[in-house]
All heavy atoms as TSV, in Angstrom:
chain	resi	resn	atom	element	x	y	z
A	1	MET	N	N	269.865	-75.444	-25.934
A	1	MET	CA	C	270.150	-76.701	-25.282
A	1	MET	C	C	271.048	-77.505	-26.215
A	1	MET	O	O	270.824	-77.561	-27.411
A	1	MET	CB	C	268.838	-77.440	-25.017
A	1	MET	CG	C	268.996	-78.655	-24.181
A	1	MET	SD	S	267.489	-79.577	-23.781
A	1	MET	CE	C	266.284	-78.367	-23.449
A	2	SER	N	N	272.050	-78.140	-25.654
A	2	SER	CA	C	272.963	-78.905	-26.489
A	2	SER	C	C	272.256	-80.122	-27.076
A	2	SER	O	O	271.303	-80.651	-26.504
A	2	SER	CB	C	274.182	-79.343	-25.678
A	2	SER	OG	O	273.834	-80.397	-24.811
A	3	SER	N	N	272.731	-80.534	-28.197
A	3	SER	CA	C	272.133	-81.664	-28.918
A	3	SER	C	C	272.185	-82.942	-28.087
A	3	SER	O	O	271.222	-83.709	-28.047
A	3	SER	CB	C	272.863	-81.860	-30.238
A	3	SER	OG	O	272.420	-83.021	-30.880
A	4	GLU	N	N	273.296	-83.156	-27.406
A	4	GLU	CA	C	273.464	-84.355	-26.592
A	4	GLU	C	C	272.453	-84.376	-25.443
A	4	GLU	O	O	271.823	-85.406	-25.186
A	4	GLU	CB	C	274.888	-84.399	-26.045
A	4	GLU	CG	C	275.211	-85.648	-25.268
A	4	GLU	CD	C	276.650	-85.649	-24.789
A	4	GLU	OE1	O	277.539	-85.236	-25.562
A	4	GLU	OE2	O	276.863	-86.056	-23.640
A	5	LEU	N	N	272.298	-83.264	-24.765
A	5	LEU	CA	C	271.349	-83.171	-23.665
A	5	LEU	C	C	269.919	-83.328	-24.162
A	5	LEU	O	O	269.106	-84.024	-23.552
A	5	LEU	CB	C	271.507	-81.839	-22.930
A	5	LEU	CG	C	270.552	-81.583	-21.768
A	5	LEU	CD1	C	270.676	-82.666	-20.705
A	5	LEU	CD2	C	270.806	-80.216	-21.172
A	6	GLU	N	N	269.624	-82.712	-25.285
A	6	GLU	CA	C	268.288	-82.812	-25.854
A	6	GLU	C	C	267.956	-84.265	-26.217
A	6	GLU	O	O	266.854	-84.733	-25.946
A	6	GLU	CB	C	268.186	-81.930	-27.086
A	6	GLU	CG	C	266.781	-81.808	-27.607
A	6	GLU	CD	C	266.668	-80.776	-28.718
A	6	GLU	OE1	O	267.556	-79.930	-28.839
A	6	GLU	OE2	O	265.673	-80.843	-29.453
A	7	ASN	N	N	268.906	-84.979	-26.793
A	7	ASN	CA	C	268.703	-86.389	-27.127
A	7	ASN	C	C	268.476	-87.224	-25.869
A	7	ASN	O	O	267.610	-88.096	-25.837
A	7	ASN	CB	C	269.890	-86.946	-27.919
A	7	ASN	CG	C	269.948	-86.385	-29.311
A	7	ASN	OD1	O	268.957	-85.922	-29.854
A	7	ASN	ND2	N	271.136	-86.411	-29.899
A	8	TYR	N	N	269.261	-86.947	-24.830
A	8	TYR	CA	C	269.118	-87.676	-23.569
A	8	TYR	C	C	267.728	-87.459	-22.971
A	8	TYR	O	O	267.075	-88.404	-22.535
A	8	TYR	CB	C	270.195	-87.221	-22.582
A	8	TYR	CG	C	270.072	-87.877	-21.235
A	8	TYR	CD1	C	270.543	-89.159	-21.029
A	8	TYR	CD2	C	269.470	-87.211	-20.164
A	8	TYR	CE1	C	270.423	-89.768	-19.795
A	8	TYR	CE2	C	269.346	-87.810	-18.931
A	8	TYR	CZ	C	269.826	-89.091	-18.751
A	8	TYR	OH	O	269.692	-89.699	-17.536
A	9	LEU	N	N	267.266	-86.213	-22.972
A	9	LEU	CA	C	265.957	-85.908	-22.412
A	9	LEU	C	C	264.832	-86.511	-23.254
A	9	LEU	O	O	263.812	-86.958	-22.715
A	9	LEU	CB	C	265.775	-84.400	-22.282
A	9	LEU	CG	C	266.624	-83.736	-21.208
A	9	LEU	CD1	C	266.446	-82.227	-21.254
A	9	LEU	CD2	C	266.280	-84.268	-19.840
A	10	THR	N	N	265.006	-86.557	-24.558
A	10	THR	CA	C	264.005	-87.168	-25.432
A	10	THR	C	C	263.872	-88.654	-25.128
A	10	THR	O	O	262.756	-89.183	-25.032
A	10	THR	CB	C	264.383	-86.953	-26.911
A	10	THR	OG1	O	264.462	-85.556	-27.162
A	10	THR	CG2	C	263.360	-87.565	-27.838
A	11	VAL	N	N	264.995	-89.320	-24.955
A	11	VAL	CA	C	264.972	-90.757	-24.628
A	11	VAL	C	C	264.339	-90.972	-23.256
A	11	VAL	O	O	263.524	-91.879	-23.078
A	11	VAL	CB	C	266.402	-91.339	-24.686
A	11	VAL	CG1	C	266.442	-92.749	-24.118
A	11	VAL	CG2	C	266.918	-91.343	-26.108
A	12	ALA	N	N	264.692	-90.137	-22.301
A	12	ALA	CA	C	264.120	-90.261	-20.961
A	12	ALA	C	C	262.609	-90.039	-20.988
A	12	ALA	O	O	261.859	-90.742	-20.300
A	12	ALA	CB	C	264.786	-89.270	-20.006
A	13	LEU	N	N	262.157	-89.099	-21.775
A	13	LEU	CA	C	260.731	-88.822	-21.897
A	13	LEU	C	C	260.002	-90.017	-22.511
A	13	LEU	O	O	258.927	-90.400	-22.048
A	13	LEU	CB	C	260.507	-87.567	-22.738
A	13	LEU	CG	C	259.080	-87.075	-22.853
A	13	LEU	CD1	C	258.492	-86.778	-21.477
A	13	LEU	CD2	C	259.021	-85.834	-23.720
A	14	LYS	N	N	260.598	-90.628	-23.509
A	14	LYS	CA	C	259.992	-91.810	-24.122
A	14	LYS	C	C	259.916	-92.962	-23.124
A	14	LYS	O	O	258.938	-93.707	-23.105
A	14	LYS	CB	C	260.777	-92.229	-25.361
A	14	LYS	CG	C	260.566	-91.299	-26.524
A	14	LYS	CD	C	261.354	-91.711	-27.744
A	14	LYS	CE	C	261.155	-90.698	-28.856
A	14	LYS	NZ	N	261.922	-91.033	-30.043
A	15	ARG	N	N	260.942	-93.098	-22.271
A	15	ARG	CA	C	260.921	-94.145	-21.244
A	15	ARG	C	C	259.811	-93.886	-20.231
A	15	ARG	O	O	259.139	-94.816	-19.774
A	15	ARG	CB	C	262.277	-94.219	-20.547
A	15	ARG	CG	C	263.354	-94.835	-21.434
A	15	ARG	CD	C	264.719	-94.846	-20.803
A	15	ARG	NE	N	264.711	-95.432	-19.480
A	15	ARG	CZ	C	265.590	-95.122	-18.539
A	15	ARG	NH1	N	266.542	-94.254	-18.776
A	15	ARG	NH2	N	265.517	-95.690	-17.355
A	16	LEU	N	N	259.612	-92.627	-19.861
A	16	LEU	CA	C	258.527	-92.278	-18.944
A	16	LEU	C	C	257.167	-92.605	-19.544
A	16	LEU	O	O	256.297	-93.161	-18.869
A	16	LEU	CB	C	258.568	-90.788	-18.608
A	16	LEU	CG	C	259.377	-90.349	-17.415
A	16	LEU	CD1	C	259.378	-88.832	-17.316
A	16	LEU	CD2	C	258.857	-90.957	-16.149
A	17	GLU	N	N	256.995	-92.277	-20.811
A	17	GLU	CA	C	255.724	-92.561	-21.472
A	17	GLU	C	C	255.487	-94.066	-21.560
A	17	GLU	O	O	254.362	-94.538	-21.371
A	17	GLU	CB	C	255.701	-91.920	-22.860
A	17	GLU	CG	C	255.610	-90.409	-22.795
A	17	GLU	CD	C	255.784	-89.729	-24.142
A	17	GLU	OE1	O	256.362	-90.340	-25.073
A	17	GLU	OE2	O	255.347	-88.573	-24.257
A	18	LYS	N	N	256.540	-94.818	-21.833
A	18	LYS	CA	C	256.425	-96.279	-21.898
A	18	LYS	C	C	256.058	-96.843	-20.522
A	18	LYS	O	O	255.208	-97.733	-20.413
A	18	LYS	CB	C	257.740	-96.882	-22.386
A	18	LYS	CG	C	257.700	-98.375	-22.551
A	18	LYS	CD	C	259.028	-98.902	-23.066
A	18	LYS	CE	C	258.989	-100.408	-23.186
A	18	LYS	NZ	N	260.279	-100.959	-23.623
A	19	ALA	N	N	256.681	-96.309	-19.472
A	19	ALA	CA	C	256.369	-96.757	-18.114
A	19	ALA	C	C	254.912	-96.459	-17.769
A	19	ALA	O	O	254.226	-97.287	-17.159
A	19	ALA	CB	C	257.297	-96.086	-17.110
A	20	TYR	N	N	254.439	-95.292	-18.177
A	20	TYR	CA	C	253.050	-94.918	-17.922
A	20	TYR	C	C	252.092	-95.906	-18.587
A	20	TYR	O	O	251.159	-96.401	-17.960
A	20	TYR	CB	C	252.804	-93.498	-18.434
A	20	TYR	CG	C	251.356	-93.077	-18.395
A	20	TYR	CD1	C	250.720	-92.829	-17.175
A	20	TYR	CD2	C	250.613	-92.943	-19.556
A	20	TYR	CE1	C	249.396	-92.442	-17.137
A	20	TYR	CE2	C	249.288	-92.555	-19.522
A	20	TYR	CZ	C	248.682	-92.313	-18.308
A	20	TYR	OH	O	247.358	-91.940	-18.270
A	21	LYS	N	N	252.351	-96.220	-19.842
A	21	LYS	CA	C	251.489	-97.163	-20.556
A	21	LYS	C	C	251.529	-98.549	-19.929
A	21	LYS	O	O	250.509	-99.228	-19.840
A	21	LYS	CB	C	251.900	-97.227	-22.028
A	21	LYS	CG	C	251.565	-95.976	-22.787
A	21	LYS	CD	C	252.053	-96.027	-24.217
A	21	LYS	CE	C	251.783	-94.708	-24.920
A	21	LYS	NZ	N	252.343	-94.683	-26.268
A	22	GLU	N	N	252.700	-98.966	-19.480
A	22	GLU	CA	C	252.834	-100.281	-18.846
A	22	GLU	C	C	252.074	-100.338	-17.522
A	22	GLU	O	O	251.402	-101.319	-17.221
A	22	GLU	CB	C	254.309	-100.601	-18.629
A	22	GLU	CG	C	254.577	-102.005	-18.165
A	22	GLU	CD	C	254.197	-103.057	-19.194
A	22	GLU	OE1	O	254.257	-102.802	-20.403
A	22	GLU	OE2	O	253.822	-104.167	-18.767
A	23	VAL	N	N	252.172	-99.277	-16.734
A	23	VAL	CA	C	251.442	-99.229	-15.464
A	23	VAL	C	C	249.941	-99.242	-15.725
A	23	VAL	O	O	249.189	-99.939	-15.040
A	23	VAL	CB	C	251.860	-97.987	-14.634
A	23	VAL	CG1	C	250.925	-97.786	-13.453
A	23	VAL	CG2	C	253.286	-98.131	-14.145
A	24	LEU	N	N	249.497	-98.494	-16.720
A	24	LEU	CA	C	248.070	-98.499	-17.062
A	24	LEU	C	C	247.606	-99.891	-17.456
A	24	LEU	O	O	246.525	-100.338	-17.053
A	24	LEU	CB	C	247.778	-97.538	-18.209
A	24	LEU	CG	C	247.629	-96.068	-17.868
A	24	LEU	CD1	C	247.333	-95.270	-19.138
A	24	LEU	CD2	C	246.542	-95.839	-16.857
A	25	LYS	N	N	248.440	-100.573	-18.243
A	25	LYS	CA	C	248.066	-101.894	-18.728
A	25	LYS	C	C	248.007	-102.917	-17.593
A	25	LYS	O	O	247.097	-103.744	-17.549
A	25	LYS	CB	C	249.062	-102.361	-19.790
A	25	LYS	CG	C	248.682	-103.665	-20.447
A	25	LYS	CD	C	249.522	-104.015	-21.669
A	25	LYS	CE	C	250.984	-103.888	-21.476
A	25	LYS	NZ	N	251.778	-104.445	-22.588
A	26	THR	N	N	248.955	-102.860	-16.676
A	26	THR	CA	C	249.027	-103.874	-15.626
A	26	THR	C	C	248.208	-103.542	-14.384
A	26	THR	O	O	247.670	-104.437	-13.753
A	26	THR	CB	C	250.493	-104.112	-15.204
A	26	THR	OG1	O	251.056	-102.890	-14.735
A	26	THR	CG2	C	251.300	-104.661	-16.359
A	27	GLN	N	N	248.120	-102.263	-14.038
A	27	GLN	CA	C	247.483	-101.897	-12.770
A	27	GLN	C	C	246.245	-101.024	-12.934
A	27	GLN	O	O	245.544	-100.767	-11.962
A	27	GLN	CB	C	248.483	-101.152	-11.877
A	27	GLN	CG	C	249.707	-101.955	-11.533
A	27	GLN	CD	C	250.712	-101.144	-10.755
A	27	GLN	OE1	O	250.417	-100.050	-10.266
A	27	GLN	NE2	N	251.922	-101.652	-10.635
A	28	GLY	N	N	246.024	-100.525	-14.127
A	28	GLY	CA	C	244.928	-99.581	-14.316
A	28	GLY	C	C	245.379	-98.190	-13.907
A	28	GLY	O	O	246.547	-97.942	-13.642
A	29	TYR	N	N	244.416	-97.275	-13.864
A	29	TYR	CA	C	244.752	-95.891	-13.532
A	29	TYR	C	C	244.859	-95.764	-12.018
A	29	TYR	O	O	243.868	-95.705	-11.306
A	29	TYR	CB	C	243.703	-94.926	-14.084
A	29	TYR	CG	C	244.157	-93.490	-14.046
A	29	TYR	CD1	C	245.015	-93.009	-15.016
A	29	TYR	CD2	C	243.751	-92.639	-13.036
A	29	TYR	CE1	C	245.461	-91.700	-14.994
A	29	TYR	CE2	C	244.190	-91.326	-13.001
A	29	TYR	CZ	C	245.044	-90.863	-13.982
A	29	TYR	OH	O	245.486	-89.569	-13.948
A	30	THR	N	N	246.083	-95.719	-11.522
A	30	THR	CA	C	246.351	-95.626	-10.093
A	30	THR	C	C	247.032	-94.295	-9.784
A	30	THR	O	O	247.335	-93.519	-10.686
A	30	THR	CB	C	247.284	-96.767	-9.647
A	30	THR	OG1	O	248.534	-96.613	-10.336
A	30	THR	CG2	C	246.698	-98.135	-9.957
A	31	ALA	N	N	247.300	-94.081	-8.521
A	31	ALA	CA	C	248.011	-92.869	-8.111
A	31	ALA	C	C	249.411	-92.846	-8.731
A	31	ALA	O	O	249.912	-91.797	-9.136
A	31	ALA	CB	C	248.096	-92.790	-6.592
A	32	GLU	N	N	250.036	-94.015	-8.813
A	32	GLU	CA	C	251.366	-94.103	-9.421
A	32	GLU	C	C	251.313	-93.716	-10.896
A	32	GLU	O	O	252.156	-92.966	-11.382
A	32	GLU	CB	C	251.913	-95.518	-9.279
A	32	GLU	CG	C	253.296	-95.694	-9.863
A	32	GLU	CD	C	253.813	-97.114	-9.725
A	32	GLU	OE1	O	253.136	-97.975	-9.140
A	32	GLU	OE2	O	254.916	-97.356	-10.225
A	33	ALA	N	N	250.312	-94.205	-11.607
A	33	ALA	CA	C	250.153	-93.866	-13.025
A	33	ALA	C	C	249.926	-92.366	-13.189
A	33	ALA	O	O	250.470	-91.744	-14.102
A	33	ALA	CB	C	249.002	-94.650	-13.631
A	34	GLU	N	N	249.147	-91.806	-12.302
A	34	GLU	CA	C	248.875	-90.364	-12.368
A	34	GLU	C	C	250.156	-89.565	-12.156
A	34	GLU	O	O	250.410	-88.593	-12.859
A	34	GLU	CB	C	247.838	-89.980	-11.320
A	34	GLU	CG	C	247.446	-88.527	-11.389
A	34	GLU	CD	C	246.362	-88.159	-10.390
A	34	GLU	OE1	O	245.975	-89.004	-9.561
A	34	GLU	OE2	O	245.907	-87.014	-10.447
A	35	ARG	N	N	250.990	-89.977	-11.198
A	35	ARG	CA	C	252.254	-89.288	-10.941
A	35	ARG	C	C	253.188	-89.364	-12.154
A	35	ARG	O	O	253.849	-88.384	-12.507
A	35	ARG	CB	C	252.954	-89.865	-9.713
A	35	ARG	CG	C	252.359	-89.360	-8.431
A	35	ARG	CD	C	253.155	-89.825	-7.222
A	35	ARG	NE	N	252.187	-90.489	-6.365
A	35	ARG	CZ	C	252.263	-91.722	-5.915
A	35	ARG	NH1	N	253.307	-92.458	-6.178
A	35	ARG	NH2	N	251.320	-92.231	-5.166
A	36	ILE	N	N	253.246	-90.525	-12.777
A	36	ILE	CA	C	254.093	-90.676	-13.963
A	36	ILE	C	C	253.598	-89.769	-15.083
A	36	ILE	O	O	254.385	-89.115	-15.765
A	36	ILE	CB	C	254.137	-92.145	-14.424
A	36	ILE	CG1	C	254.827	-93.012	-13.376
A	36	ILE	CG2	C	254.866	-92.271	-15.761
A	36	ILE	CD1	C	254.712	-94.503	-13.638
A	37	LYS	N	N	252.293	-89.717	-15.267
A	37	LYS	CA	C	251.717	-88.874	-16.319
A	37	LYS	C	C	251.995	-87.397	-16.045
A	37	LYS	O	O	252.356	-86.642	-16.954
A	37	LYS	CB	C	250.206	-89.124	-16.419
A	37	LYS	CG	C	249.543	-88.382	-17.537
A	37	LYS	CD	C	250.036	-88.860	-18.886
A	37	LYS	CE	C	249.258	-88.215	-20.008
A	37	LYS	NZ	N	249.800	-88.543	-21.304
A	38	ILE	N	N	251.852	-86.974	-14.803
A	38	ILE	CA	C	252.127	-85.583	-14.438
A	38	ILE	C	C	253.594	-85.247	-14.680
A	38	ILE	O	O	253.920	-84.203	-15.248
A	38	ILE	CB	C	251.731	-85.315	-12.971
A	38	ILE	CG1	C	250.211	-85.358	-12.825
A	38	ILE	CG2	C	252.298	-83.987	-12.478
A	38	ILE	CD1	C	249.725	-85.350	-11.396
A	39	LEU	N	N	254.495	-86.136	-14.279
A	39	LEU	CA	C	255.920	-85.920	-14.492
A	39	LEU	C	C	256.233	-85.813	-15.982
A	39	LEU	O	O	256.999	-84.943	-16.407
A	39	LEU	CB	C	256.725	-87.049	-13.859
A	39	LEU	CG	C	258.233	-86.956	-13.953
A	39	LEU	CD1	C	258.741	-85.670	-13.323
A	39	LEU	CD2	C	258.869	-88.162	-13.299
A	40	THR	N	N	255.613	-86.663	-16.777
A	40	THR	CA	C	255.804	-86.620	-18.225
A	40	THR	C	C	255.369	-85.276	-18.790
A	40	THR	O	O	256.085	-84.664	-19.595
A	40	THR	CB	C	255.000	-87.755	-18.907
A	40	THR	OG1	O	255.412	-89.009	-18.365
A	40	THR	CG2	C	255.209	-87.758	-20.399
A	41	GLU	N	N	254.223	-84.794	-18.365
A	41	GLU	CA	C	253.715	-83.515	-18.860
A	41	GLU	C	C	254.603	-82.349	-18.428
A	41	GLU	O	O	254.827	-81.414	-19.195
A	41	GLU	CB	C	252.279	-83.291	-18.390
A	41	GLU	CG	C	251.287	-84.256	-18.993
A	41	GLU	CD	C	251.250	-84.210	-20.514
A	41	GLU	OE1	O	251.307	-83.105	-21.093
A	41	GLU	OE2	O	251.179	-85.281	-21.124
A	42	ILE	N	N	255.121	-82.400	-17.210
A	42	ILE	CA	C	256.010	-81.339	-16.727
A	42	ILE	C	C	257.285	-81.306	-17.562
A	42	ILE	O	O	257.746	-80.239	-17.972
A	42	ILE	CB	C	256.342	-81.534	-15.232
A	42	ILE	CG1	C	255.111	-81.230	-14.378
A	42	ILE	CG2	C	257.523	-80.661	-14.814
A	42	ILE	CD1	C	255.272	-81.591	-12.928
A	43	VAL	N	N	257.853	-82.463	-17.819
A	43	VAL	CA	C	259.080	-82.527	-18.615
A	43	VAL	C	C	258.828	-81.995	-20.026
A	43	VAL	O	O	259.627	-81.229	-20.556
A	43	VAL	CB	C	259.635	-83.966	-18.660
A	43	VAL	CG1	C	260.769	-84.081	-19.670
A	43	VAL	CG2	C	260.099	-84.397	-17.293
A	44	LYS	N	N	257.703	-82.374	-20.622
A	44	LYS	CA	C	257.382	-81.891	-21.968
A	44	LYS	C	C	257.258	-80.373	-21.985
A	44	LYS	O	O	257.797	-79.699	-22.864
A	44	LYS	CB	C	256.050	-82.489	-22.445
A	44	LYS	CG	C	256.151	-83.887	-22.947
A	44	LYS	CD	C	254.774	-84.322	-23.421
A	44	LYS	CE	C	254.751	-85.760	-23.849
A	44	LYS	NZ	N	253.393	-86.178	-24.274
A	45	GLU	N	N	256.559	-79.827	-21.009
A	45	GLU	CA	C	256.326	-78.389	-20.978
A	45	GLU	C	C	257.598	-77.616	-20.664
A	45	GLU	O	O	257.905	-76.620	-21.311
A	45	GLU	CB	C	255.260	-78.053	-19.946
A	45	GLU	CG	C	254.893	-76.592	-19.932
A	45	GLU	CD	C	253.750	-76.291	-18.994
A	45	GLU	OE1	O	252.837	-77.112	-18.884
A	45	GLU	OE2	O	253.795	-75.219	-18.369
A	46	GLN	N	N	258.352	-78.053	-19.679
A	46	GLN	CA	C	259.537	-77.324	-19.258
A	46	GLN	C	C	260.680	-77.455	-20.248
A	46	GLN	O	O	261.509	-76.562	-20.347
A	46	GLN	CB	C	259.989	-77.790	-17.870
A	46	GLN	CG	C	259.026	-77.430	-16.782
A	46	GLN	CD	C	258.816	-75.931	-16.685
A	46	GLN	OE1	O	259.772	-75.164	-16.670
A	46	GLN	NE2	N	257.573	-75.514	-16.630
A	47	GLY	N	N	260.744	-78.549	-20.976
A	47	GLY	CA	C	261.808	-78.729	-21.958
A	47	GLY	C	C	261.794	-77.656	-23.015
A	47	GLY	O	O	262.851	-77.209	-23.482
A	48	ASN	N	N	260.635	-77.190	-23.387
A	48	ASN	CA	C	260.520	-76.157	-24.406
A	48	ASN	C	C	260.929	-74.786	-23.887
A	48	ASN	O	O	261.257	-73.900	-24.674
A	48	ASN	CB	C	259.083	-76.077	-24.921
A	48	ASN	CG	C	258.672	-77.344	-25.614
A	48	ASN	OD1	O	259.496	-78.047	-26.167
A	48	ASN	ND2	N	257.389	-77.648	-25.605
A	49	HIS	N	N	260.930	-74.581	-22.585
A	49	HIS	CA	C	261.195	-73.276	-22.004
A	49	HIS	C	C	262.500	-73.229	-21.220
A	49	HIS	O	O	262.730	-72.284	-20.473
A	49	HIS	CB	C	260.035	-72.877	-21.076
A	49	HIS	CG	C	258.717	-72.875	-21.776
A	49	HIS	ND1	N	258.383	-71.951	-22.720
A	49	HIS	CD2	C	257.661	-73.715	-21.677
A	49	HIS	CE1	C	257.163	-72.213	-23.179
A	49	HIS	NE2	N	256.712	-73.272	-22.562
A	50	GLU	N	N	263.323	-74.227	-21.396
A	50	GLU	CA	C	264.574	-74.309	-20.665
A	50	GLU	C	C	265.519	-73.211	-21.101
A	50	GLU	O	O	265.726	-72.990	-22.293
A	50	GLU	CB	C	265.237	-75.666	-20.888
A	50	GLU	CG	C	266.501	-75.874	-20.106
A	50	GLU	CD	C	266.249	-75.967	-18.629
A	50	GLU	OE1	O	265.171	-76.411	-18.226
A	50	GLU	OE2	O	267.148	-75.575	-17.869
A	51	ASN	N	N	266.089	-72.503	-20.131
A	51	ASN	CA	C	267.074	-71.460	-20.407
A	51	ASN	C	C	268.458	-72.063	-20.186
A	51	ASN	O	O	268.891	-72.267	-19.060
A	51	ASN	CB	C	266.858	-70.276	-19.484
A	51	ASN	CG	C	267.840	-69.155	-19.777
A	51	ASN	OD1	O	268.627	-69.246	-20.700
A	51	ASN	ND2	N	267.792	-68.111	-18.984
A	52	THR	N	N	269.150	-72.352	-21.267
A	52	THR	CA	C	270.451	-73.001	-21.148
A	52	THR	C	C	271.612	-72.026	-21.288
A	52	THR	O	O	272.762	-72.433	-21.315
A	52	THR	CB	C	270.600	-74.113	-22.205
A	52	THR	OG1	O	270.429	-73.524	-23.481
A	52	THR	CG2	C	269.595	-75.207	-21.978
A	53	GLY	N	N	271.296	-70.749	-21.368
A	53	GLY	CA	C	272.370	-69.749	-21.463
A	53	GLY	C	C	273.137	-69.641	-20.158
A	53	GLY	O	O	272.694	-70.086	-19.107
A	54	THR	N	N	274.293	-69.025	-20.214
A	54	THR	CA	C	275.086	-68.861	-19.006
A	54	THR	C	C	274.482	-67.771	-18.136
A	54	THR	O	O	273.797	-66.874	-18.616
A	54	THR	CB	C	276.550	-68.493	-19.360
A	54	THR	OG1	O	276.525	-67.296	-20.133
A	54	THR	CG2	C	277.205	-69.602	-20.151
A	55	ALA	N	N	274.779	-67.823	-16.881
A	55	ALA	CA	C	274.267	-66.831	-15.935
A	55	ALA	C	C	274.928	-65.479	-16.186
A	55	ALA	O	O	276.045	-65.395	-16.709
A	55	ALA	CB	C	274.536	-67.283	-14.505
A	56	ALA	N	N	274.253	-64.427	-15.792
A	56	ALA	CA	C	274.775	-63.071	-16.009
A	56	ALA	C	C	275.819	-62.700	-14.971
A	56	ALA	O	O	276.403	-61.632	-15.032
A	56	ALA	CB	C	273.629	-62.069	-15.964
A	57	ARG	N	N	276.070	-63.542	-14.029
A	57	ARG	CA	C	277.037	-63.228	-12.964
A	57	ARG	C	C	278.442	-63.434	-13.385
A	57	ARG	O	O	278.958	-64.224	-13.929
A	57	ARG	CB	C	276.760	-64.082	-11.733
A	57	ARG	CG	C	275.442	-63.771	-11.149
A	57	ARG	CD	C	275.242	-64.612	-9.940
A	57	ARG	NE	N	273.826	-64.629	-9.603
A	57	ARG	CZ	C	273.357	-65.172	-8.539
A	57	ARG	NH1	N	274.139	-65.766	-7.681
A	57	ARG	NH2	N	272.085	-65.153	-8.274
């Protein structure tokens, strides 16, 4: 993964985590908070397994 893309995704992930904490603080654990947390976990997990190589075609 290119350095620029990796930096962008890291910043986006931090923004998601911040949004999750803010929703928890203001609204408590809601369906929206759960969705944000799930999205955060998916991004964390998939970022490590991203295949950025070119296609074989």
